[in-house]
C-alpha positions in Angstrom: 15.0 22.5 43.1 17.1 24.4 40.8 20.0 22.1 40.6 20.6 18.7 41.5 23.4 15.9 41.5 22.4 12.2 39.6 24.6 9.5 39.3 25.0 6.7 36.9 27.4 4.5 35.4 30.3 6.5 37.3 29.3 9.5 36.2 27.6 12.2 38.3 25.1 14.8 36.1 24.9 18.4 37.4 21.3 19.1 36.0 20.1 23.0 36.1 16.4 23.2 36.2 15.0 26.3 36.6 12.6 27.0 34.0 12.2 28.6 31.4 15.8 30.0 31.1 18.1 28.4 33.7 18.8 31.7 35.2 21.8 31.7 37.8 20.4 33.4 40.9 22.2 33.0 44.2 20.9 30.0 45.5 21.3 28.5 42.2 24.8 29.8 42.7 25.6 29.0 45.9 23.9 25.1 45.5 26.2 24.4 42.5 29.4 25.1 44.5 27.8 22.9 46.9 27.3 20.2 44.4 30.7 20.9 43.0 32.3 19.7 46.0 29.7 17.2 46.3 31.2 15.6 43.3 34.5 16.1 43.9 34.1 14.0 46.9 32.2 11.4 45.9 34.5 8.3 44.9 30.9 6.8 43.0 31.3 10.1 40.9 34.5 9.2 38.1 33.0 12.1 35.5 30.9 14.8 35.6 28.0 16.0 33.0 26.6 19.6 33.1 23.6 19.8 32.0 20.1 22.5 31.4 17.7 20.2 29.9 16.6 19.8 26.3 15.6 23.2 25.6 18.5 25.7 27.2 21.7 24.7 29.1 21.8 28.7 31.1 20.5 32.3 29.7 22.7 33.7 32.5 22.6 35.4 36.0 19.5 36.5 37.3 19.1 40.2 35.8 15.2 40.6 38.0 17.7 39.7 41.1 21.0 41.8 40.2 19.1 44.9 39.3 18.4 45.3 42.7 22.1 45.2 44.0 24.1 47.8 44.7 28.0 48.5 44.3 28.4 47.3 48.0 25.8 44.3 47.7 28.0 43.7 44.7 31.4 43.9 45.9 30.3 41.3 49.1 29.0 38.9 46.5 30.9 39.1 43.5 33.8 36.2 45.2 31.0 33.7 46.2 29.7 34.2 42.5 33.6 33.2 41.4 33.6 30.7 43.8 30.7 28.8 42.6 31.8 28.5 39.2 35.5 27.9 40.4 34.3 25.2 42.2 33.4 23.5 39.3 36.8 23.9 37.5 38.2 22.6 39.9 36.6 19.4 40.2 39.5 17.0 40.0 37.8 14.5 37.4 36.7 14.9 34.1 33.8 17.5 33.1 31.9 17.7 29.9 29.2 20.7 29.4 26.4 19.4 27.6 24.8 22.6 25.9 21.2 23.1 24.6 19.9 26.4 23.5 21.2 29.6 25.3 24.6 29.4 26.8 25.1 33.0 27.7 26.6 35.2 30.1 26.5 33.0 33.6 25.7 30.1 31.3 28.6 31.0 28.8 30.9 31.0 31.7 29.4 27.8 33.3 30.3 25.8 29.9 33.9 27.4 29.9 34.7 25.7 33.4 34.1 22.4 31.7 37.2 20.4 30.5 35.2 19.5 26.9 32.4 21.4 25.6 29.4 19.5 23.3 27.1 21.8 21.7 23.6 21.1 19.7 23.9 22.7 16.4 21.2 25.0 17.3 23.6 26.4 20.5 23.7 29.9 21.0 26.6 31.2 23.1 28.2 34.5 24.4 29.2 37.0 27.0 26.4 39.8 26.1 27.4 42.0 30.1 29.0 44.9 27.8 24.9 45.0 26.5 24.0 45.8 30.2 26.8 48.0 30.9 29.0 45.2 32.9 31.2 42.5 31.9 31.6 39.0 32.8 32.1 38.5 36.0 32.6 34.9 36.8 35.5 34.1 34.5 34.8 34.9 31.5 37.3 37.7 31.0 39.9 35.0 31.9 38.3 31.6 31.1 37.9 32.3 27.5 40.7 34.1 26.3 43.0 31.2 27.9 40.2 29.0 26.0 40.0 31.1 22.4 43.0 33.8 22.3 42.7 37.4 23.8 41.7 38.9 20.4 38.9 36.6 19.9 38.1 36.7 23.4 37.4 40.6 23.4 35.8 40.7 20.4 33.1 38.5 21.9 33.1 40.5 25.5 33.2 44.0 23.6 30.4 43.4 20.9 28.3 41.2 24.0 27.3 39.1 20.4 25.9 35.7 20.2 27.4 32.7 18.3 25.8 30.3 16.7 27.1 26.6 17.1 28.9 26.5 14.2 31.1 30.0 14.5 31.5 28.9 18.4 33.0 25.1 17.1 35.4 27.5 14.4 36.6 29.6 17.3 37.4 26.6 19.9 34.4 27.7 22.2 33.0 24.1 21.9 34.5 21.1 20.9 32.0 19.1 19.0 28.4 20.1 17.6 25.9 17.6 17.3 22.1 17.5 16.8 20.0 18.6 19.4 18.7 15.8 20.2 21.7 13.9 21.1 23.5 16.1 23.0 23.2 15.1 26.8 23.5 11.0 25.4 27.1 11.8 23.6 27.9 14.0 27.2 27.3 11.0 29.2 29.0 8.9 27.0 32.5 10.7 26.7 32.2 11.1 30.4 31.3 7.5 30.9 34.1 6.6 28.9 36.7 8.4 31.2 34.9 6.9 34.1 36.3 3.9 33.1 39.7 5.3 33.2 42.4 5.4 35.9 40.8 8.0 38.2 44.5 9.1 39.6 45.9 9.3 36.5 42.9 11.4 35.3 43.3 13.6 38.0 47.0 14.1 37.7 46.4 15.1 33.9 43.6 17.4 34.5 46.0 19.3 37.4 49.6 19.3 34.7 47.3 20.8 32.3 45.3 23.3 34.1 48.1 24.6 36.3 50.4 24.7 34.0 48.9 27.4 32.2 48.8 29.7 34.9 52.6 29.4 35.4 55.6 29.0 32.9 57.1 26.3 31.5 59.6 25.1 33.6 56.9 25.1 37.0 54.8 23.2 34.6 57.4 20.7 33.3 58.0 20.2 37.6 54.3 19.8 38.4 54.4 17.1 35.5 57.7 15.7 36.3 56.2 14.9 40.0 52.9 13.4 38.9 54.6 11.2 36.6 57.2 9.9 38.9 54.2 9.6 41.8 51.8 7.7 39.4 54.1 4.7 39.3 53.1 4.2 43.3 49.6 3.6 42.1 47.5 0.0 41.1 46.3 1.2 38.0 49.5 2.3 36.6 50.6 -1.6 37.2 47.8 -3.2 35.7 47.9 -0.9 32.9 51.4 -1.9 32.3 51.0 -5.1 32.8 47.8 -5.3 30.4 49.9 -3.8 27.8 52.6 -6.3 27.5 50.2 -9.5 28.0 47.6 -8.0 25.9 48.1 -5.5 24.2 46.8 -1.2 24.3 43.7 -0.4 25.4 42.3 -3.4 27.4 43.5 -2.4 31.2 41.0 -2.5 33.3 41.2 -0.1 36.2 40.2 0.5 39.4 
């Protein structure tokens, strides 16, 4: 199995396991979409970690497989490729990428689908598709530019250069850099903390940010207003406010 979903403490780990470089072939892409849907639907999964193991996150698509494809074949395949990554981006729960080693091409695009990225101090990220006479095709031109801004995204996409963890942090491509041995532990801890939070409010917050970024400010405020008012119908809101009044902030136990 090249990719799996394991659950503990409310955290679902989507684990890439296709040695030596976790190349994202078609079968892995399709399985990624299936597991993203499973993580979305499972009540025991409250947050998600995407992890490629201790040595490498994912070094990109399977180039040997792609080399055999002509224009017609890629026209037929490109939507399914994007749909696999979009399924990860649309998991309505907190998602963190635990990045070790290389996150290149499709691997970088997969990391971009997470809400938060924790990278090893020896990690290297990039979108090298231009060196193959291509452009990113799994969301890189869109998600990278929204994350770091268009000029920085264009530099990475136009040159195909790799950036080390410290530069990735400066660019805003990753959010935290830690020793390589601590990447998964810290990512799991981030996810486990949020897994104890109010699930519907977290879903609302994620949808408001993500949908709001794609809309004008008035539409974004409408999305926020509707979710904000709607959360007053939840038991978590009642628990949270009651705990705050009786015990002070940060002590509520959510269901």
